[in-house]
Each structure stands twice: as C-alpha cells, then as structure tokens.
A tleap script that builds the chain and sets N, CA, C and O, in Angstrom:
source leaprc.protein.ff14SB
mol = sequence {
  NMET GLY SER SER LYS GLU ASP GLY GLY TRP
  TYR GLY SER THR THR LEU VAL MET ALA THR
  LEU GLU PHE LYS ARG LEU ARG ASP TRP LEU
  LYS GLU ILE ASN TYR GLU ALA LEU ASP SER
  LEU TYR GLU ARG GLY THR GLU THR LEU ILE
  VAL ILE GLU LEU GLN ALA SER LYS GLU LEU
  ARG LYS SER LEU LEU SER THR ASN GLN ILE
  ALA ARG TRP VAL ALA ALA ALA LEU LEU GLY
  SER GLU LYS ILE TYR VAL GLN SER VAL GLU
  LEU SER LEU TYR LYS CLEU
}
set mol.1.N position { 3.169 8.538 -22.603 }
set mol.1.CA position { 3.446 7.265 -21.970 }
set mol.1.C position { 3.340 7.430 -20.452 }
set mol.1.O position { 3.477 8.544 -19.947 }
set mol.2.N position { 3.102 6.357 -19.730 }
set mol.2.CA position { 2.967 6.396 -18.279 }
set mol.2.C position { 4.300 6.555 -17.583 }
set mol.2.O position { 5.362 6.470 -18.201 }
set mol.3.N position { 4.223 6.786 -16.290 }
set mol.3.CA position { 5.439 6.949 -15.503 }
set mol.3.C position { 6.056 5.610 -15.180 }
set mol.3.O position { 5.372 4.589 -15.113 }
set mol.4.N position { 7.343 5.630 -14.983 }
set mol.4.CA position { 8.041 4.407 -14.603 }
set mol.4.C position { 8.507 4.516 -13.166 }
set mol.4.O position { 8.507 5.596 -12.577 }
set mol.5.N position { 8.904 3.381 -12.610 }
set mol.5.CA position { 9.431 3.391 -11.254 }
set mol.5.C position { 10.736 4.175 -11.191 }
set mol.5.O position { 11.052 4.774 -10.162 }
set mol.6.N position { 11.498 4.175 -12.288 }
set mol.6.CA position { 12.787 4.848 -12.292 }
set mol.6.C position { 12.660 6.347 -12.069 }
set mol.6.O position { 13.507 6.947 -11.408 }
set mol.7.N position { 11.605 6.963 -12.616 }
set mol.7.CA position { 11.481 8.409 -12.465 }
set mol.7.C position { 10.656 8.798 -11.247 }
set mol.7.O position { 10.266 9.958 -11.109 }
set mol.8.N position { 10.389 7.855 -10.375 }
set mol.8.CA position { 9.623 8.152 -9.178 }
set mol.8.C position { 8.150 7.843 -9.348 }
set mol.8.O position { 7.433 7.661 -8.364 }
set mol.9.N position { 7.690 7.782 -10.601 }
set mol.9.CA position { 6.305 7.423 -10.871 }
set mol.9.C position { 5.316 8.305 -10.136 }
set mol.9.O position { 5.696 9.277 -9.484 }
set mol.10.N position { 4.090 7.969 -10.243 }
set mol.10.CA position { 3.059 8.782 -9.591 }
set mol.10.C position { 3.080 8.604 -8.083 }
set mol.10.O position { 2.682 9.513 -7.354 }
set mol.11.N position { 3.537 7.448 -7.594 }
set mol.11.CA position { 3.620 7.236 -6.149 }
set mol.11.C position { 4.750 8.052 -5.532 }
set mol.11.O position { 4.793 8.217 -4.313 }
set mol.12.N position { 5.667 8.565 -6.355 }
set mol.12.CA position { 6.764 9.388 -5.859 }
set mol.12.C position { 6.396 10.857 -5.718 }
set mol.12.O position { 7.208 11.659 -5.257 }
set mol.13.N position { 5.192 11.210 -6.106 }
set mol.13.CA position { 4.745 12.599 -6.007 }
set mol.13.C position { 4.700 13.037 -4.554 }
set mol.13.O position { 4.437 12.241 -3.652 }
set mol.14.N position { 4.961 14.314 -4.348 }
set mol.14.CA position { 4.992 14.816 -2.983 }
set mol.14.C position { 3.669 15.427 -2.530 }
set mol.14.O position { 3.464 15.642 -1.335 }
set mol.15.N position { 2.774 15.706 -3.468 }
set mol.15.CA position { 1.475 16.250 -3.079 }
set mol.15.C position { 0.360 15.407 -3.681 }
set mol.15.O position { 0.550 14.730 -4.691 }
set mol.16.N position { -0.786 15.458 -3.053 }
set mol.16.CA position { -1.938 14.707 -3.540 }
set mol.16.C position { -2.363 15.199 -4.918 }
set mol.16.O position { -2.758 14.397 -5.764 }
set mol.17.N position { -2.287 16.495 -5.153 }
set mol.17.CA position { -2.676 17.056 -6.448 }
set mol.17.C position { -1.774 16.508 -7.557 }
set mol.17.O position { -2.259 16.075 -8.603 }
set mol.18.N position { -0.455 16.532 -7.320 }
set mol.18.CA position { 0.476 16.015 -8.322 }
set mol.18.C position { 0.262 14.525 -8.553 }
set mol.18.O position { 0.280 14.059 -9.693 }
set mol.19.N position { 0.063 13.784 -7.476 }
set mol.19.CA position { -0.137 12.334 -7.591 }
set mol.19.C position { -1.421 12.023 -8.348 }
set mol.19.O position { -1.456 11.101 -9.164 }
set mol.20.N position { -2.468 12.782 -8.083 }
set mol.20.CA position { -3.745 12.552 -8.754 }
set mol.20.C position { -3.631 12.837 -10.249 }
set mol.20.O position { -4.162 12.086 -11.067 }
set mol.21.N position { -2.953 13.901 -10.602 }
set mol.21.CA position { -2.750 14.221 -12.022 }
set mol.21.C position { -1.957 13.127 -12.720 }
set mol.21.O position { -2.319 12.707 -13.819 }
set mol.22.N position { -0.885 12.664 -12.100 }
set mol.22.CA position { -0.066 11.616 -12.691 }
set mol.22.C position { -0.840 10.298 -12.769 }
set mol.22.O position { -0.716 9.551 -13.739 }
set mol.23.N position { -1.640 10.023 -11.733 }
set mol.23.CA position { -2.484 8.827 -11.724 }
set mol.23.C position { -3.441 8.851 -12.915 }
set mol.23.O position { -3.613 7.837 -13.591 }
set mol.24.N position { -4.054 9.983 -13.171 }
set mol.24.CA position { -5.000 10.111 -14.285 }
set mol.24.C position { -4.301 9.927 -15.631 }
set mol.24.O position { -4.848 9.303 -16.540 }
set mol.25.N position { -3.081 10.479 -15.754 }
set mol.25.CA position { -2.320 10.291 -16.993 }
set mol.25.C position { -1.996 8.813 -17.217 }
set mol.25.O position { -2.128 8.297 -18.326 }
set mol.26.N position { -1.574 8.150 -16.155 }
set mol.26.CA position { -1.251 6.728 -16.249 }
set mol.26.C position { -2.508 5.914 -16.563 }
set mol.26.O position { -2.462 4.984 -17.369 }
set mol.27.N position { -3.614 6.259 -15.935 }
set mol.27.CA position { -4.887 5.588 -16.191 }
set mol.27.C position { -5.282 5.701 -17.660 }
set mol.27.O position { -5.654 4.709 -18.287 }
set mol.28.N position { -5.199 6.904 -18.201 }
set mol.28.CA position { -5.567 7.118 -19.597 }
set mol.28.C position { -4.664 6.336 -20.547 }
set mol.28.O position { -5.127 5.793 -21.551 }
set mol.29.N position { -3.370 6.284 -20.222 }
set mol.29.CA position { -2.419 5.529 -21.045 }
set mol.29.C position { -2.730 4.034 -20.994 }
set mol.29.O position { -2.719 3.359 -22.023 }
set mol.30.N position { -3.009 3.519 -19.793 }
set mol.30.CA position { -3.292 2.083 -19.659 }
set mol.30.C position { -4.604 1.685 -20.324 }
set mol.30.O position { -4.737 0.552 -20.787 }
set mol.31.N position { -5.566 2.584 -20.381 }
set mol.31.CA position { -6.833 2.299 -21.071 }
set mol.31.C position { -6.586 1.921 -22.520 }
set mol.31.O position { -7.311 1.111 -23.097 }
set mol.32.N position { -5.562 2.511 -23.094 }
set mol.32.CA position { -5.252 2.280 -24.500 }
set mol.32.C position { -4.476 0.990 -24.751 }
set mol.32.O position { -4.510 0.458 -25.861 }
set mol.33.N position { -3.777 0.481 -23.736 }
set mol.33.CA position { -2.875 -0.636 -24.011 }
set mol.33.C position { -3.154 -1.925 -23.239 }
set mol.33.O position { -2.865 -3.008 -23.746 }
set mol.34.N position { -3.718 -1.839 -22.007 }
set mol.34.CA position { -3.814 -3.061 -21.218 }
set mol.34.C position { -4.829 -2.915 -20.086 }
set mol.34.O position { -4.582 -2.209 -19.108 }
set mol.35.N position { -5.973 -3.589 -20.226 }
set mol.35.CA position { -7.014 -3.485 -19.210 }
set mol.35.C position { -6.651 -4.195 -17.915 }
set mol.35.O position { -7.093 -3.781 -16.843 }
set mol.36.N position { -5.846 -5.266 -17.992 }
set mol.36.CA position { -5.424 -5.944 -16.767 }
set mol.36.C position { -4.535 -5.042 -15.923 }
set mol.36.O position { -4.664 -4.997 -14.700 }
set mol.37.N position { -3.640 -4.330 -16.581 }
set mol.37.CA position { -2.789 -3.380 -15.866 }
set mol.37.C position { -3.629 -2.242 -15.287 }
set mol.37.O position { -3.349 -1.749 -14.195 }
set mol.38.N position { -4.642 -1.838 -16.013 }
set mol.38.CA position { -5.549 -0.796 -15.529 }
set mol.38.C position { -6.276 -1.255 -14.271 }
set mol.38.O position { -6.433 -0.482 -13.326 }
set mol.39.N position { -6.719 -2.505 -14.254 }
set mol.39.CA position { -7.362 -3.061 -13.055 }
set mol.39.C position { -6.407 -3.036 -11.863 }
set mol.39.O position { -6.797 -2.686 -10.749 }
set mol.40.N position { -5.156 -3.409 -12.113 }
set mol.40.CA position { -4.153 -3.379 -11.045 }
set mol.40.C position { -3.937 -1.958 -10.541 }
set mol.40.O position { -3.780 -1.734 -9.341 }
set mol.41.N position { -3.928 -1.007 -11.458 }
set mol.41.CA position { -3.765 0.386 -11.059 }
set mol.41.C position { -4.913 0.817 -10.161 }
set mol.41.O position { -4.684 1.450 -9.130 }
set mol.42.N position { -6.136 0.488 -10.533 }
set mol.42.CA position { -7.282 0.863 -9.706 }
set mol.42.C position { -7.229 0.187 -8.346 }
set mol.42.O position { -7.543 0.794 -7.322 }
set mol.43.N position { -6.826 -1.077 -8.352 }
set mol.43.CA position { -6.748 -1.830 -7.093 }
set mol.43.C position { -5.753 -1.181 -6.134 }
set mol.43.O position { -6.010 -1.078 -4.935 }
set mol.44.N position { -4.642 -0.758 -6.660 }
set mol.44.CA position { -3.559 -0.223 -5.838 }
set mol.44.C position { -3.604 1.300 -5.718 }
set mol.44.O position { -3.099 1.878 -4.755 }
set mol.45.N position { -4.217 1.933 -6.712 }
set mol.45.CA position { -4.151 3.386 -6.807 }
set mol.45.C position { -4.771 4.149 -5.665 }
set mol.45.O position { -4.157 5.079 -5.140 }
set mol.46.N position { -5.972 3.781 -5.268 }
set mol.46.CA position { -6.623 4.534 -4.201 }
set mol.46.C position { -5.867 4.395 -2.893 }
set mol.46.O position { -5.789 5.348 -2.117 }
set mol.47.N position { -5.310 3.220 -2.638 }
set mol.47.CA position { -4.523 3.028 -1.417 }
set mol.47.C position { -3.296 3.935 -1.421 }
set mol.47.O position { -2.963 4.551 -0.409 }
set mol.48.N position { -2.638 4.007 -2.560 }
set mol.48.CA position { -1.436 4.833 -2.656 }
set mol.48.C position { -1.784 6.312 -2.514 }
set mol.48.O position { -1.056 7.058 -1.860 }
set mol.49.N position { -2.884 6.742 -3.118 }
set mol.49.CA position { -3.291 8.141 -2.981 }
set mol.49.C position { -3.596 8.483 -1.523 }
set mol.49.O position { -3.312 9.595 -1.076 }
set mol.50.N position { -4.168 7.543 -0.787 }
set mol.50.CA position { -4.447 7.777 0.634 }
set mol.50.C position { -3.145 7.942 1.410 }
set mol.50.O position { -3.027 8.830 2.254 }
set mol.51.N position { -2.169 7.083 1.120 }
set mol.51.CA position { -0.871 7.174 1.800 }
set mol.51.C position { -0.204 8.511 1.491 }
set mol.51.O position { 0.405 9.118 2.372 }
set mol.52.N position { -0.316 8.969 0.253 }
set mol.52.CA position { 0.246 10.270 -0.119 }
set mol.52.C position { -0.494 11.386 0.616 }
set mol.52.O position { 0.125 12.326 1.114 }
set mol.53.N position { -1.818 11.277 0.681 }
set mol.53.CA position { -2.605 12.296 1.375 }
set mol.53.C position { -2.236 12.369 2.856 }
set mol.53.O position { -2.257 13.446 3.452 }
set mol.54.N position { -1.899 11.224 3.445 }
set mol.54.CA position { -1.494 11.197 4.852 }
set mol.54.C position { -0.064 11.707 5.058 }
set mol.54.O position { 0.422 11.794 6.186 }
set mol.55.N position { 0.594 12.038 3.950 }
set mol.55.CA position { 1.945 12.596 3.942 }
set mol.55.C position { 2.979 11.639 4.527 }
set mol.55.O position { 3.896 12.048 5.240 }
set mol.56.N position { 2.811 10.354 4.210 }
set mol.56.CA position { 3.819 9.367 4.597 }
set mol.56.C position { 5.105 9.673 3.840 }
set mol.56.O position { 5.070 10.223 2.739 }
set mol.57.N position { 6.223 9.319 4.426 }
set mol.57.CA position { 7.506 9.599 3.774 }
set mol.57.C position { 7.614 8.837 2.460 }
set mol.57.O position { 6.959 7.814 2.262 }
set mol.58.N position { 8.445 9.348 1.575 }
set mol.58.CA position { 8.656 8.707 0.278 }
set mol.58.C position { 9.199 7.291 0.459 }
set mol.58.O position { 8.840 6.388 -0.296 }
set mol.59.N position { 10.064 7.093 1.457 }
set mol.59.CA position { 10.631 5.777 1.720 }
set mol.59.C position { 9.544 4.791 2.144 }
set mol.59.O position { 9.531 3.645 1.695 }
set mol.60.N position { 8.629 5.241 3.014 }
set mol.60.CA position { 7.538 4.370 3.453 }
set mol.60.C position { 6.637 4.017 2.283 }
set mol.60.O position { 6.235 2.863 2.133 }
set mol.61.N position { 6.317 5.006 1.451 }
set mol.61.CA position { 5.479 4.732 0.275 }
set mol.61.C position { 6.134 3.709 -0.632 }
set mol.61.O position { 5.469 2.811 -1.147 }
set mol.62.N position { 7.440 3.845 -0.830 }
set mol.62.CA position { 8.150 2.915 -1.699 }
set mol.62.C position { 8.127 1.505 -1.111 }
set mol.62.O position { 7.956 0.530 -1.842 }
set mol.63.N position { 8.298 1.395 0.201 }
set mol.63.CA position { 8.296 0.063 0.815 }
set mol.63.C position { 6.916 -0.577 0.764 }
set mol.63.O position { 6.807 -1.803 0.723 }
set mol.64.N position { 5.866 0.226 0.765 }
set mol.64.CA position { 4.510 -0.320 0.703 }
set mol.64.C position { 4.127 -0.796 -0.692 }
set mol.64.O position { 3.079 -1.419 -0.861 }
set mol.65.N position { 4.952 -0.517 -1.688 }
set mol.65.CA position { 4.659 -0.979 -3.041 }
set mol.65.C position { 4.761 -2.495 -3.160 }
set mol.65.O position { 4.158 -3.093 -4.052 }
set mol.66.N position { 5.512 -3.107 -2.278 }
set mol.66.CA position { 5.679 -4.552 -2.322 }
set mol.66.C position { 4.620 -5.218 -1.459 }
set mol.66.O position { 4.556 -4.984 -0.252 }
set mol.67.N position { 3.791 -6.047 -2.079 }
set mol.67.CA position { 2.782 -6.757 -1.293 }
set mol.67.C position { 3.444 -7.739 -0.346 }
set mol.67.O position { 2.870 -8.083 0.687 }
set mol.68.N position { 4.657 -8.204 -0.686 }
set mol.68.CA position { 5.376 -9.094 0.226 }
set mol.68.C position { 5.675 -8.389 1.538 }
set mol.68.O position { 5.549 -8.985 2.608 }
set mol.69.N position { 6.071 -7.126 1.465 }
set mol.69.CA position { 6.342 -6.352 2.678 }
set mol.69.C position { 5.074 -6.206 3.505 }
set mol.69.O position { 5.099 -6.359 4.726 }
set mol.70.N position { 3.970 -5.911 2.838 }
set mol.70.CA position { 2.704 -5.737 3.541 }
set mol.70.C position { 2.275 -7.059 4.172 }
set mol.70.O position { 1.822 -7.082 5.316 }
set mol.71.N position { 2.414 -8.152 3.435 }
set mol.71.CA position { 2.038 -9.465 3.968 }
set mol.71.C position { 2.881 -9.803 5.196 }
set mol.71.O position { 2.358 -10.337 6.175 }
set mol.72.N position { 4.183 -9.497 5.155 }
set mol.72.CA position { 5.044 -9.768 6.317 }
set mol.72.C position { 4.628 -8.915 7.506 }
set mol.72.O position { 4.612 -9.383 8.644 }
set mol.73.N position { 4.292 -7.658 7.231 }
set mol.73.CA position { 3.875 -6.761 8.311 }
set mol.73.C position { 2.582 -7.266 8.960 }
set mol.73.O position { 2.462 -7.284 10.185 }
set mol.74.N position { 1.623 -7.672 8.134 }
set mol.74.CA position { 0.361 -8.194 8.651 }
set mol.74.C position { 0.594 -9.485 9.433 }
set mol.74.O position { 0.016 -9.681 10.502 }
set mol.75.N position { 1.439 -10.362 8.901 }
set mol.75.CA position { 1.737 -11.619 9.591 }
set mol.75.C position { 2.367 -11.352 10.957 }
set mol.75.O position { 2.022 -12.004 11.943 }
set mol.76.N position { 3.281 -10.403 11.010 }
set mol.76.CA position { 3.913 -10.062 12.288 }
set mol.76.C position { 2.880 -9.525 13.278 }
set mol.76.O position { 2.909 -9.864 14.461 }
set mol.77.N position { 1.971 -8.689 12.788 }
set mol.77.CA position { 0.923 -8.146 13.656 }
set mol.77.C position { 0.011 -9.259 14.168 }
set mol.77.O position { -0.368 -9.273 15.339 }
set mol.78.N position { -0.336 -10.183 13.284 }
set mol.78.CA position { -1.202 -11.293 13.704 }
set mol.78.C position { -0.505 -12.201 14.708 }
set mol.78.O position { -1.121 -12.652 15.673 }
set mol.79.N position { 0.758 -12.466 14.488 }
set mol.79.CA position { 1.506 -13.296 15.445 }
set mol.79.C position { 1.593 -12.614 16.809 }
set mol.79.O position { 1.472 -13.266 17.846 }
set mol.80.N position { 1.802 -11.316 16.799 }
set mol.80.CA position { 1.825 -10.567 18.059 }
set mol.80.C position { 0.484 -10.610 18.759 }
set mol.80.O position { 0.423 -10.774 19.978 }
set mol.81.N position { -0.596 -10.463 17.999 }
set mol.81.CA position { -1.940 -10.532 18.572 }
set mol.81.C position { -2.230 -11.918 19.115 }
set mol.81.O position { -2.845 -12.060 20.172 }
set mol.82.N position { -1.786 -12.943 18.394 }
set mol.82.CA position { -1.995 -14.320 18.839 }
set mol.82.C position { -1.290 -14.556 20.171 }
set mol.82.O position { -1.850 -15.185 21.069 }
set mol.83.N position { -0.083 -14.061 20.298 }
set mol.83.CA position { 0.689 -14.242 21.532 }
set mol.83.C position { -0.044 -13.588 22.709 }
set mol.83.O position { -0.151 -14.179 23.783 }
set mol.84.N position { -0.536 -12.389 22.502 }
set mol.84.CA position { -1.279 -11.691 23.565 }
set mol.84.C position { -2.543 -12.463 23.926 }
set mol.84.O position { -2.871 -12.601 25.104 }
set mol.85.N position { -3.257 -12.969 22.914 }
set mol.85.CA position { -4.480 -13.727 23.152 }
set mol.85.C position { -4.184 -14.993 23.950 }
set mol.85.O position { -4.882 -15.295 24.918 }
set mol.86.N position { -3.159 -15.730 23.551 }
set mol.86.CA position { -2.794 -16.969 24.246 }
set mol.86.C position { -2.424 -16.666 25.696 }
set mol.86.O position { -2.815 -17.406 26.599 }
set mol.87.N position { -1.685 -15.601 25.926 }
set mol.87.CA position { -1.310 -15.228 27.289 }
set mol.87.C position { -2.538 -14.888 28.123 }
set mol.87.O position { -2.605 -15.237 29.301 }
set mol.88.N position { -3.511 -14.207 27.516 }
set mol.88.CA position { -4.710 -13.846 28.279 }
set mol.88.C position { -5.549 -15.082 28.595 }
set mol.88.O position { -6.143 -15.171 29.670 }
set mol.89.N position { -5.600 -16.034 27.663 }
set mol.89.CA position { -6.335 -17.284 27.916 }
set mol.89.C position { -5.635 -18.070 29.017 }
set mol.89.O position { -6.291 -18.589 29.920 }
set mol.90.N position { -4.314 -18.163 28.949 }
set mol.90.CA position { -3.561 -18.879 29.975 }
set mol.90.C position { -3.775 -18.235 31.341 }
set mol.90.O position { -3.932 -18.938 32.339 }
set mol.91.N position { -3.782 -16.916 31.394 }
set mol.91.CA position { -4.003 -16.200 32.654 }
set mol.91.C position { -5.412 -16.485 33.172 }
set mol.91.O position { -5.610 -16.676 34.372 }
set mol.92.N position { -6.391 -16.511 32.262 }
set mol.92.CA position { -7.764 -16.794 32.678 }
set mol.92.C position { -7.876 -18.205 33.238 }
set mol.92.O position { -8.561 -18.426 34.236 }
set mol.93.N position { -7.213 -19.150 32.605 }
set mol.93.CA position { -7.245 -20.537 33.077 }
set mol.93.C position { -6.530 -20.667 34.417 }
set mol.93.O position { -6.945 -21.456 35.267 }
set mol.94.N position { -5.487 -19.919 34.608 }
set mol.94.CA position { -4.744 -19.948 35.862 }
set mol.94.C position { -5.614 -19.460 37.015 }
set mol.94.O position { -5.524 -19.960 38.136 }
set mol.95.N position { -6.460 -18.472 36.719 }
set mol.95.CA position { -7.328 -17.899 37.771 }
set mol.95.C position { -8.436 -18.864 38.168 }
set mol.95.O position { -9.010 -18.719 39.248 }
set mol.96.N position { -8.754 -19.852 37.320 }
set mol.96.CA position { -9.802 -20.824 37.638 }
set mol.96.C position { -9.306 -21.696 38.742 }
set mol.96.O position { -10.019 -22.597 39.183 }
savepdb mol mol.pdb
quit
C-alpha cells in the first residue's frame, strides 16, 4: 500500500534517493487502483522531488503541500510587484 500523510509519506523523506524509492512505490500502487490519483501524483511529484533535492526543511516541504499556501504566496508576490510597478510609473510621470 502507498504511504500516508500520517507516516510522513514520501514527501517526508530526508534524501532524494529515499523519496524517489517511495515515490515509485506509491506510483506502482496507484497504477493498480486510481489513474486520477496517479495523474495528481505525477503533477505534484516532480516538484516535491526538486524541493527535497534542494534540501528544503521538512516544515517547508509540508507547508508547500497546500496549493492554498502556494496561491497566497504567489498573490503576495504579485501584489508586491504591482506596488513597485505603480510607484515606478508614478515616479516617471512626476519627472515629466
């Protein structure tokens, strides 16, 4: 059977080798029971393996599991960029 969130799952692995092995086990299990879940695993899996390879903390990896968290982070970044852009446009207009 595949890993659960309770036992740390494959995203809780501390090394890329361990995570890749667990990912493959989960992939093989999902092939047998649910192709939609398998698609979700592929969609999310490579991103998670990259984060593990970059040696992000376990807490950061866990927080990135929520797309809501990622969406909020992106929204905050865009709002910050918008503010900087508006300020630069206002400054340019002031110089005219």
